[in-house]
N, C-alpha and C positions, 0 to 999 in steps of 0.2 A: 504493500500500500504506500509506503514512504517513497519508493522508487517511482510509483505511478504519479504521486503528487508532484514530485520533482519534474517528471516528464510534462505534466500539464502546465506547470509554472513556466517551464522552458518554452513550451509551445506558445504561451500567451505573453511572453516577456515584453514584446513591443507594445502591448496594452498595459501590462501590469506596472512597469517601471514609471511611465509618465503618470499613471493613476496614483501611485504611491507619492510621487512628488506633489501632485495637486492636492492629495488628501492631507499631506503635512502642512501645506500652505493654508488649507481650510482650518486645520487645528489651530494654527497661529492666529487666524482671524477670530476664531471662537475664543481663544485665550485672551485676546486684547479688547474684544468688543462684546457688548451685551446682546441678548436675544432681540430686544426691542430696537437697538441701533442697527443691527444687521437687517432686520425685517424692513424697517422703514426706509433704510438706505436703498435696498433693492426695490421696494415698492414706489419710491419717488421717481424712478426712471421708467416712463411709459409713453408710448406713442401709438397712434392709430394702427400703424402697420404691425407693430409687435403685439398689439391686442388681437389682431387677426391670426398671427403666426403661432402664438403661445398655445391656444387650444388645439391646434393641429399637432404641435410637438407633443403635447400631453397625451393625445390619442395614440401616438406611437408607443407610449408606455403602457397602454391598456393590454390586459391579458389576451383579449381576442385578436389583437394584432399579431402577437407571437403565435397564437394558435393557427391563424391563417397562414403565416409564413411556414410553420411546421407542416401544415397540410399540403402546401405547395411543394415543400422539400420531399414529402412522401411520394410524390409522383416520380422522383428521380433516385432517392436514396433513403431507405427506411431507417438506417442507422443515424444519419444526420437529423432526420425528422424526430426520431425518438429521443436523441440526446437533447435537442432543443426543447421539445415539449415537456419532457420530464424535469429538466432543469428549471423551467418556468414553474411547473407544478410544485416542486419541492421548495423552491425559494419563496413562492407565493404563500405556501402553507405556513412557513415560518413567520412571514410578515403578518398573516391574518391571526396567528396565535398571539403574537406580541401586541398587536393593536389593542385588543380589549384588556390585556393585562395592564398596560400603561394608561389606557383610556385618557390619553392626553387631549386637551382642547386644541382646536385648530385656531389660526389667527383671528378669524372673525369672532370667535367666542372669547379667546384670550384677551383681545383688545376691544371687548364689547363697549367699553366706555370711550373709545377713541375711533369709532367707525368712520367719523367724518374725515379722519386723516388717511384712511386706506383707499387706494384706488382699486376698485373691483372691475374686472373686465365684463362688459355687458353680455348677458346671455349665458354666463357660467354659473351653474348652481354651486353655492358655497356650503360645504358641510361644516359641522360643528365639533365633532369628536373623532377619536381614534386617529390622531395626527401622526403618532410615532409608531413605527417608521413609515416612510413614504412608500407605499406599495408600487406606484408607477416607477419610482426610481429603482426599486428592487428588480422589477421586470426589465427595465432598460439596461441595467448593468449586467444582469444575468445573461440577457440575450447578446450583449456586446462581447462578453467573455466567450460564449459558445461560438459566435460568428468568427472571432479571432482564432479560436482553437481549431475550427473546421476549415478555415481558409488555407489553401495550399501556400500562397504567398502571404506571410504574416504581416507585411507592411501596412495593410489597412487597419491594423490594431489601433493606432492613434485616432484614425477617423471614426472608428466605432466608439472609442472613448469620448470623443468630442460630441458625437450624437447623443450618447447616454448622458453626458453632462448637460447638454441643452435641454433634454427631457426633464432632468432633475431640476434645472433652473426654472423651467416652465411651471413647475409645481409651486415654487416660491413666487414667481411672477403673478400667477393667478390667485395668490393669497390663500392657497389650499394647505400649504405646509411651511414649516420653519426650516432654517438652515440645518439644524440638528437632525431633523427628520430625513432630509435628503442625504446628509452625510451617513447616517446609520443605514439608510436604504442601500446606498452604494456598497457599504461594507458587507451587508448581508448578500446582496446580489453577486458580488465578486467572489467572496471566499466560500460561501456555501456551494456555489457553482463549481469552484475549483475542486472541492472535496467530492462533490457528486460526480463530476466527470472522471476524476481519478478512480472512483469506485466502479461506476457503471461501465465506462469504456475500457476498464481493465478486465471485464468479463469476456471469456472466449466466445460465447454464443453470438455476441454482437459484431464479431469480425468474420462470421461465416459468410459464404457467398450470397446466401439468400438475403441477409440483412444489408448488403451493399447493392441491392437492386431496388427498384421502385415500382409503382403501379404501372408506369409506362413501359418499362423494360423488364418486367418480372419473368417473362417467358424466354428471355435471351440466355 
């Protein structure tokens, strides 16, 4: 198992190294600034164009987006589809278990006496509870890890990281989550997925010829 974890980490190093750098910078931000300062700083920058883009980015972090991608992959390769779908399922399960345990208020409830200061994007339904961790961010980072792991050329890793970061940022932009929620979501998405891939992709059955076919070429 240890060797398999090392293998997975090596496969995603072009994603993981910049991720760790960014995460350390985020820790420094959290160390020097309060929750309110970070939230209202992010919330103070908004434009009509970003109001339209942010909901689209957030939708990319929805579970159904990953399911649709996995279903598409199943047309060509069952193994890749299975790794993506199960990584999403396992990480999402962890997130959904933690949410009611922390039962943390979301920004709209936490700053209920300062709502006039908050920019809310029109048309976005604002939730009140279960803010920690950000489930969309968990899904985004888990999917980014799997994409990096499965790509033959690992160079897209930083691009997958950037997209995951934009999805996480959209959750703050839309006033659905705090900085800490997104940070925690990224950690869960990355490291649970690493352990899951190390365990599941280390199984012999998933490397048999049948698993490396898809619905389109299953008879070849």
